[in-house]
FIZABA-311294 format. One record per residue (C-alpha): residue in one letter; x, y, z. Coordinates in steps of 0.05 Angstrom, whole numbers, plus 5000, padded with zeros to 4 digits. Each point is the difference from the previous one (the first is absolute). Example, Ala and Ser with C-alpha at 12.3 -4.5 7.8 and 13.67 -1.06 7.14 Angstrom:
<node residu="A" east="5246" north="4910" up="5156"/>
<node residu="S" east="5027" north="5069" up="4987"/>
END
This chain:
<node residu="M" east="5210" north="4706" up="5133"/>
<node residu="A" east="4937" north="4959" up="4982"/>
<node residu="V" east="4935" north="5020" up="5032"/>
<node residu="P" east="4946" north="4945" up="5000"/>
<node residu="P" east="4930" north="5016" up="4972"/>
<node residu="L" east="4961" north="5042" up="5049"/>
<node residu="S" east="4930" north="4993" up="4973"/>
<node residu="D" east="4956" north="4961" up="4954"/>
<node residu="L" east="4984" north="5050" up="4945"/>
<node residu="T" east="4978" north="4950" up="4949"/>
<node residu="G" east="4957" north="5034" up="4949"/>
<node residu="Q" east="5024" north="5071" up="5017"/>
<node residu="V" east="5026" north="5044" up="4944"/>
<node residu="V" east="5057" north="5048" up="5019"/>
<node residu="I" east="5037" north="5056" up="4961"/>
<node residu="V" east="5070" north="5013" up="5024"/>
<node residu="T" east="5039" north="5057" up="4969"/>
<node residu="G" east="5074" north="5003" up="5000"/>
<node residu="A" east="4999" north="4924" up="4998"/>
<node residu="G" east="5067" north="4993" up="4963"/>
<node residu="S" east="5044" north="5002" up="5060"/>
<node residu="G" east="5007" north="5010" up="5076"/>
<node residu="I" east="4938" north="5010" up="5041"/>
<node residu="G" east="4953" north="4994" up="4939"/>
<node residu="R" east="5030" north="4934" up="4977"/>
<node residu="A" east="4997" north="4972" up="5071"/>
<node residu="A" east="4926" north="5023" up="5006"/>
<node residu="A" east="4982" north="4968" up="4935"/>
<node residu="H" east="5031" north="4935" up="5023"/>
<node residu="A" east="4965" north="5003" up="5068"/>
<node residu="F" east="4931" north="5012" up="4970"/>
<node residu="A" east="5012" north="4944" up="4948"/>
<node residu="D" east="5023" north="4953" up="5054"/>
<node residu="S" east="4937" north="5015" up="5038"/>
<node residu="G" east="4957" north="4979" up="4942"/>
<node residu="A" east="4985" north="5066" up="4967"/>
<node residu="H" east="5005" north="5019" up="4926"/>
<node residu="V" east="5048" north="5058" up="4993"/>
<node residu="L" east="5009" north="5050" up="4945"/>
<node residu="G" east="5072" north="5022" up="5008"/>
<node residu="V" east="5009" north="5069" up="4971"/>
<node residu="G" east="5067" north="5035" up="4984"/>
<node residu="R" east="5040" north="5034" up="4944"/>
<node residu="R" east="5050" north="4944" up="4989"/>
<node residu="K" east="4973" north="4938" up="4964"/>
<node residu="D" east="5060" north="4956" up="5014"/>
<node residu="A" east="4997" north="5015" up="5076"/>
<node residu="L" east="4926" north="4986" up="5001"/>
<node residu="E" east="5012" north="4933" up="4967"/>
<node residu="E" east="5051" north="4983" up="5052"/>
<node residu="T" east="4948" north="5017" up="5054"/>
<node residu="A" east="4949" north="4954" up="4966"/>
<node residu="A" east="5051" north="4943" up="4988"/>
<node residu="D" east="4973" north="4933" up="5031"/>
<node residu="R" east="4938" north="5037" up="5028"/>
<node residu="P" east="4943" north="4991" up="4949"/>
<node residu="R" east="4954" north="5044" up="5043"/>
<node residu="I" east="5040" north="5060" up="4981"/>
<node residu="T" east="4988" north="5035" up="4934"/>
<node residu="P" east="5052" north="5049" up="4978"/>
<node residu="H" east="4971" north="5066" up="4975"/>
<node residu="P" east="5051" north="5049" up="4973"/>
<node residu="A" east="4975" north="5072" up="5006"/>
<node residu="D" east="5024" north="5071" up="5014"/>
<node residu="L" east="4957" north="5027" up="5056"/>
<node residu="L" east="5016" north="5072" up="4977"/>
<node residu="T" east="4966" north="4992" up="4934"/>
<node residu="A" east="4930" north="5030" up="4999"/>
<node residu="D" east="4961" north="4939" up="4979"/>
<node residu="T" east="5039" north="4950" up="5042"/>
<node residu="P" east="4958" north="5000" up="5065"/>
<node residu="Q" east="4935" north="4980" up="4965"/>
<node residu="E" east="5037" north="4951" up="4953"/>
<node residu="V" east="5031" north="4965" up="5060"/>
<node residu="I" east="4932" north="4990" up="5035"/>
<node residu="D" east="4968" north="4979" up="4935"/>
<node residu="A" east="5054" north="4947" up="4991"/>
<node residu="A" east="4985" north="4969" up="5068"/>
<node residu="I" east="4924" north="5002" up="4988"/>
<node residu="E" east="5005" north="4969" up="4931"/>
<node residu="R" east="5044" north="4942" up="5027"/>
<node residu="W" east="4964" north="4985" up="5065"/>
<node residu="G" east="4936" north="5038" up="5000"/>
<node residu="H" east="5008" north="5037" up="5066"/>
<node residu="L" east="5050" north="5035" up="5046"/>
<node residu="D" east="5010" north="4993" up="5073"/>
<node residu="V" east="5063" north="5036" up="5018"/>
<node residu="L" east="5043" north="5057" up="4973"/>
<node residu="V" east="5070" north="5005" up="5026"/>
<node residu="N" east="5032" north="5067" up="4984"/>
<node residu="N" east="5074" north="4982" up="5006"/>
<node residu="A" east="5033" north="5034" up="4943"/>
<node residu="G" east="5039" north="5063" up="5019"/>
<node residu="A" east="5063" north="5038" up="4992"/>
<node residu="T" east="5055" north="5021" up="5049"/>
<node residu="R" east="5040" north="5062" up="4986"/>
<node residu="L" east="5054" north="5039" up="5039"/>
<node residu="M" east="4985" north="5074" up="4990"/>
<node residu="P" east="5028" north="5049" up="5052"/>
<node residu="L" east="4963" north="5067" up="5000"/>
<node residu="A" east="5059" north="5035" up="4968"/>
<node residu="E" east="4994" north="4953" up="4939"/>
<node residu="T" east="4923" north="4998" up="4997"/>
<node residu="T" east="4967" north="5009" up="4931"/>
<node residu="A" east="4929" north="5000" up="4978"/>
<node residu="A" east="5013" north="4940" up="4954"/>
<node residu="G" east="5028" north="4961" up="5059"/>
<node residu="I" east="4941" north="5015" up="5043"/>
<node residu="A" east="4950" north="4982" up="4946"/>
<node residu="A" east="5035" north="4935" up="4984"/>
<node residu="L" east="4994" north="4976" up="5071"/>
<node residu="F" east="4926" north="5021" up="5010"/>
<node residu="D" east="4981" north="4973" up="4932"/>
<node residu="L" east="5021" north="4928" up="5018"/>
<node residu="N" east="4992" north="5002" up="5075"/>
<node residu="V" east="4933" north="5037" up="5006"/>
<node residu="T" east="4965" north="5012" up="4934"/>
<node residu="A" east="5010" north="4931" up="4969"/>
<node residu="P" east="4972" north="4961" up="5060"/>
<node residu="S" east="4943" north="5050" up="5006"/>
<node residu="L" east="4979" north="4989" up="4927"/>
<node residu="L" east="5009" north="4925" up="5006"/>
<node residu="A" east="4954" north="4998" up="5061"/>
<node residu="C" east="4948" north="5044" up="4964"/>
<node residu="A" east="4998" north="4952" up="4941"/>
<node residu="A" east="4996" north="4939" up="5048"/>
<node residu="L" east="4945" north="5033" up="5042"/>
<node residu="P" east="4937" north="4971" up="4966"/>
<node residu="H" east="5028" north="4929" up="5002"/>
<node residu="L" east="5024" north="5004" up="5071"/>
<node residu="R" east="4931" north="5026" up="5020"/>
<node residu="Q" east="4969" north="4935" up="4970"/>
<node residu="R" east="5045" north="4956" up="5042"/>
<node residu="R" east="5005" north="5044" up="5061"/>
<node residu="G" east="5076" north="4995" up="4987"/>
<node residu="A" east="5063" north="5032" up="5028"/>
<node residu="I" east="5054" north="5049" up="4982"/>
<node residu="V" east="5070" north="4994" up="5029"/>
<node residu="N" east="5047" north="5058" up="4988"/>
<node residu="V" east="5075" north="4992" up="5012"/>
<node residu="S" east="5028" north="5062" up="5034"/>
<node residu="S" east="5065" north="5005" up="5039"/>
<node residu="T" east="5022" north="5012" up="5070"/>
<node residu="Y" east="5022" north="5067" up="4973"/>
<node residu="G" east="4928" north="5017" up="4983"/>
<node residu="H" east="4994" north="5021" up="5074"/>
<node residu="R" east="5073" north="5018" up="5019"/>
<node residu="P" east="5048" north="5048" up="4969"/>
<node residu="L" east="5051" north="4979" up="4949"/>
<node residu="P" east="5051" north="5055" up="4989"/>
<node residu="G" east="5023" north="5003" up="4929"/>
<node residu="A" east="4938" north="4967" up="4973"/>
<node residu="A" east="4944" north="5044" up="5027"/>
<node residu="H" east="4956" north="4993" up="4939"/>
<node residu="Y" east="5003" north="4925" up="4999"/>
<node residu="A" east="4979" north="5000" up="5073"/>
<node residu="A" east="4945" north="5052" up="4984"/>
<node residu="S" east="4973" north="4957" up="4944"/>
<node residu="K" east="4995" north="4940" up="5046"/>
<node residu="A" east="4969" north="5045" up="5053"/>
<node residu="A" east="4947" north="5017" up="4947"/>
<node residu="L" east="4987" north="4927" up="4987"/>
<node residu="E" east="4989" north="4988" up="5072"/>
<node residu="Q" east="4950" north="5056" up="5005"/>
<node residu="L" east="4965" north="4971" up="4937"/>
<node residu="T" east="4997" north="4935" up="5036"/>
<node residu="R" east="4964" north="5029" up="5061"/>
<node residu="T" east="4953" north="5042" up="4959"/>
<node residu="W" east="4981" north="4946" up="4951"/>
<node residu="A" east="4987" north="4953" up="5058"/>
<node residu="L" east="4947" north="5050" up="5025"/>
<node residu="E" east="4971" north="5015" up="4932"/>
<node residu="L" east="4996" north="4927" up="4979"/>
<node residu="A" east="4975" north="4969" up="5065"/>
<node residu="V" east="4929" north="5007" up="4976"/>
<node residu="D" east="5017" north="4953" up="4944"/>
<node residu="G" east="5033" north="4949" up="5046"/>
<node residu="I" east="5070" north="5014" up="4968"/>
<node residu="R" east="5056" north="4999" up="5049"/>
<node residu="V" east="5061" north="5043" up="4987"/>
<node residu="N" east="5066" north="4991" up="5038"/>
<node residu="A" east="5073" north="5012" up="4989"/>
<node residu="V" east="5066" north="4967" up="5017"/>
<node residu="A" east="5058" north="5045" up="5015"/>
<node residu="P" east="5065" north="4961" up="4994"/>
<node residu="G" east="5066" north="5020" up="5027"/>
<node residu="P" east="5065" north="4989" up="4963"/>
<node residu="T" east="4989" north="4936" up="4959"/>
<node residu="E" east="5042" north="4964" up="4950"/>
<node residu="S" east="4980" north="5022" up="4933"/>
<node residu="Q" east="5025" north="5035" up="4937"/>
<node residu="A" east="4973" north="5067" up="5024"/>
<node residu="L" east="5067" north="5033" up="5018"/>
<node residu="A" east="5032" north="4980" up="4934"/>
<node residu="A" east="4937" north="5023" up="4961"/>
<node residu="A" east="5007" north="5067" up="5035"/>
<node residu="G" east="5066" north="5009" up="4965"/>
<node residu="L" east="5049" north="4984" up="5057"/>
<node residu="P" east="5065" north="4968" up="4979"/>
<node residu="A" east="5012" north="4929" up="5025"/>
<node residu="G" east="5052" north="5019" up="5053"/>
<node residu="L" east="4953" north="5053" up="5030"/>
<node residu="V" east="4941" north="4952" up="4998"/>
<node residu="E" east="5040" north="4950" up="5043"/>
<node residu="Q" east="5021" north="5057" up="5048"/>
<node residu="V" east="4928" north="5024" up="5009"/>
<node residu="K" east="4976" north="4928" up="5013"/>
<node residu="R" east="5053" north="4990" up="5054"/>
<node residu="E" east="4981" north="5067" up="5033"/>
<node residu="E" east="4927" north="4983" up="4996"/>
<node residu="A" east="5010" north="4932" up="5032"/>
<node residu="R" east="5038" north="5032" up="5059"/>
<node residu="R" east="4943" north="5046" up="5013"/>
<node residu="V" east="4946" north="4945" up="5003"/>
<node residu="P" east="4991" north="4974" up="5071"/>
<node residu="L" east="4993" north="4928" up="4974"/>
<node residu="G" east="5070" north="5009" up="4968"/>
<node residu="R" east="4984" north="4988" up="4926"/>
<node residu="R" east="4962" north="5021" up="4939"/>
<node residu="G" east="4934" north="4966" up="4986"/>
<node residu="E" east="4988" north="4945" up="4948"/>
<node residu="P" east="4945" north="5013" up="4948"/>
<node residu="Q" east="4964" north="4936" up="5022"/>
<node residu="E" east="4991" north="5029" up="5070"/>
<node residu="I" east="4963" north="5060" up="4971"/>
<node residu="A" east="4960" north="4957" up="4952"/>
<node residu="A" east="4974" north="4959" up="5058"/>
<node residu="W" east="4967" north="5062" up="5029"/>
<node residu="I" east="4973" north="5022" up="4934"/>
<node residu="V" east="4963" north="4935" up="4994"/>
<node residu="R" east="4975" north="5005" up="5071"/>
<node residu="L" east="4971" north="5069" up="4989"/>
<node residu="A" east="4967" north="4976" up="4935"/>
<node residu="D" east="4972" north="4936" up="5030"/>
<node residu="P" east="4924" north="5004" up="5002"/>
<node residu="A" east="5004" north="4970" up="5069"/>
<node residu="A" east="5027" north="5068" up="5026"/>
<node residu="T" east="4927" north="5023" up="5000"/>
<node residu="W" east="5006" north="5059" up="5046"/>
<node residu="L" east="5068" north="5029" up="4983"/>
<node residu="T" east="5000" north="5062" up="4958"/>
<node residu="G" east="5035" north="5067" up="4995"/>
<node residu="Q" east="5063" north="4974" up="5033"/>
<node residu="V" east="5074" north="5011" up="4981"/>
<node residu="L" east="5041" north="4942" up="5026"/>
<node residu="T" east="5072" north="5015" up="5010"/>
<node residu="V" east="5043" north="4939" up="4989"/>
<node residu="D" east="5073" north="5026" up="5008"/>
<node residu="G" east="5036" north="4960" up="5053"/>
<node residu="G" east="4986" north="5053" up="5053"/>
<node residu="L" east="5032" north="5057" up="4962"/>
<node residu="E" east="4937" north="5045" up="5013"/>
<node residu="L" east="5015" north="4995" up="5074"/>
<node residu="T" east="5069" north="5034" up="4994"/>
END
């Protein structure tokens, strides 16, 4: 599903994490197609190169966000290449099924390290440059950041934390002219279920069940989420901050 460019972002510099697939790849494409320079960050070099193929405005940047020096190194890479930073998209994250009876400290830590700590440290490193440009942060949450998800409570809790960070940063950074918003996708086509360790047959079963629960009758496409990420980041959205926009085909209403 192709989504036409929404804005003219020529000259803007954008960092997108988790850019190797799914929503992150679609967001990198959408920003580049709108004229922005994009630093696509992810762990898999080959996947990032696929994201950047035929789009010279996207620069692949392989990095592990869980490594201590990575947040500053990612920001420095964008500044060294383009001289400034306008938008940070915190899209990288992990999904994990973990019923209460199977909960472990390591499992909780892994979810919060990637879904909460990593975007926090990246935003901290980006802050001086976002202040200079009166830029924007867009966090990628989930519809389950504000509705229960039995069997994956800690994933939902990590996204709830990200939504609260979004609202709090919006207030904290308003004095600097930095807008902070979030998109909360519903079930969307991506590799997240497979990456969570589910076997292929179960992945397809979960997808069918999710589609049945969505009032619009299907799972979302990454491009549909990316379109709203670009809208929230667009400098033309001058008076929008601290919002969590749910894009889930109506699932939140059920």
